[in-house]
GUFIRO-636233 format. One line per 3 residues: number of its first residue (from 1); their letters; for each residue x, y, z of C-alpha. Coordinates in pm, whole numbers, plus 50000, padded with zeros to 5 digits. Example, Ala and Ser with C-alpha at 12.3 -4.5 7.8 and 13.67 -1.06 7.14 Angstrom:
<rs>
1) AS) 51230 49550 50780; 51367 49894 50714 $
</rs>
This chain:
<rs>
1) MAR) 49979 49999 50008; 50133 50346 49918; 50098 50610 50132 $
4) SSA) 49951 50968 50105; 50160 51255 49999; 49974 51450 50330 $
7) SSE) 50074 51169 50589; 50417 51152 50509; 50510 51546 50544 $
10) KGI) 50663 51572 50893; 50588 51839 51105; 50526 51925 51466 $
13) HEA) 50169 51749 51569; 50208 51840 51914; 50026 52159 52120 $
16) NLT) 50304 52393 52252; 50213 52418 52624; 50508 52651 52703 $
19) PLI) 50272 52978 52630; 50002 52847 52864; 50251 52737 53158 $
22) DVS) 50421 53071 53134; 50070 53235 53163; 49980 53034 53435 $
25) LVL) 50281 53072 53636; 50243 53470 53620; 49869 53469 53775 $
28) VVI) 50024 53219 54023; 50264 53472 54109; 49986 53771 54103 $
31) LLV) 49782 53582 54361; 50036 53503 54561; 50127 53896 54589 $
34) ATP) 49759 54015 54616; 49590 53781 54842; 49748 53928 55161 $
37) LAF) 49666 54249 55032; 49328 54148 55009; 49275 54062 55370 $
40) QSS) 49464 54371 55527; 49240 54644 55612; 49250 54932 55850 $
43) FAV) 48845 54920 55918; 48719 54646 56096; 48375 54578 55999 $
46) QTA) 48103 54375 56191; 47746 54337 56161; 47491 54392 56392 $
49) SES) 47256 54106 56531; 46918 54207 56625; 46955 54219 57024 $
52) ARK) 47307 54460 56944; 47071 54699 56712; 46805 54699 57020 $
55) AAQ) 47074 54787 57228; 47209 55047 56999; 46859 55211 57021 $
58) KAD) 46924 55293 57420; 47289 55416 57346; 47214 55693 57107 $
61) EDR) 47218 55941 57359; 47597 55873 57427; 47740 55852 57095 $
64) VEM) 47873 56101 56917; 47714 56134 56569; 47943 56327 56255 $
67) VVH) 47840 56372 55911; 48093 56473 55652; 47959 56713 55385 $
70) DDG) 48048 56763 55033; 48232 57110 55095; 48472 56927 55334 $
73) DVT) 48270 57047 55656; 48156 56805 55899; 47851 56851 56161 $
76) VNR) 47950 56725 56485; 47645 56624 56694; 47414 56883 56523 $
79) QRV) 47692 57146 56511; 47851 57222 56154; 48241 57278 56211 $
82) RAT) 48480 57384 55944; 48716 57074 55869; 49028 57272 55980 $
85) LLG) 48835 57307 56376; 48727 56929 56382; 48976 56791 56624 $
88) PAL) 48903 57030 56907; 48516 56974 56823; 48549 56618 56843 $
91) EDA) 48749 56621 57209; 48487 56851 57349; 48183 56591 57223 $
94) LRG) 48395 56275 57329; 48468 56403 57685; 48085 56390 57764 $
97) SAS) 48068 56057 57612; 48121 55718 57836; 48143 55515 57571 $
100) RLV) 48340 55698 57369; 48167 55566 57018; 48159 55822 56687 $
103) VVR) 47889 55724 56442; 47984 55869 56104; 47744 55949 55794 $
106) CED) 47890 56088 55473; 47704 56263 55176; 47712 56120 54840 $
109) EVP) 48008 56333 54654; 48246 56370 54932; 48612 56217 54818 $
112) HGV) 48711 55902 54983; 49057 56075 55121; 48846 56359 55289 $
115) FVH) 48626 56072 55436; 48932 55858 55559; 49048 56209 55676 $
118) AID) 48725 56227 55914; 48770 55873 56073; 49143 55920 56124 $
121) EAR) 49075 56262 56339; 48808 56090 56552; 49049 55828 56631 $
124) AHG) 49327 56061 56694; 49092 56279 56922; 48997 55973 57174 $
127) AAR) 48761 55797 56980; 48730 55426 57125; 48516 55309 56839 $
130) VAV) 48415 55439 56516; 48133 55298 56321; 48043 55396 55963 $
133) VGR) 47653 55413 55858; 47510 55410 55551; 47181 55552 55453 $
</rs>
């Protein structure tokens, strides 16, 4: 029997796995570097249970409420203060608080840096706990 000319041609008929292995190893390295960063956070997030929500309603009078506005000003316990005077206002408000809990709300258009700066000011001026509240 004679062989056909197509089967007699020599060539590489195997899949080249080198690019696949290279891409896989790069993805593994990226995941090894990025995974620890995903678990590091400067904010501890806790969810409230039903009993904790009821207890929080009783403690509303003891907490310090802070609202960060779009223009950079901050309201501390219903008194609007400029961002430069936030520290002394927080110290005065926290002086009368036994729990030293600061509840932070934020308007929609506030830049992230301004929001984080307000939280940092609260911690720097005596807040034991900081809670971030959504709408």
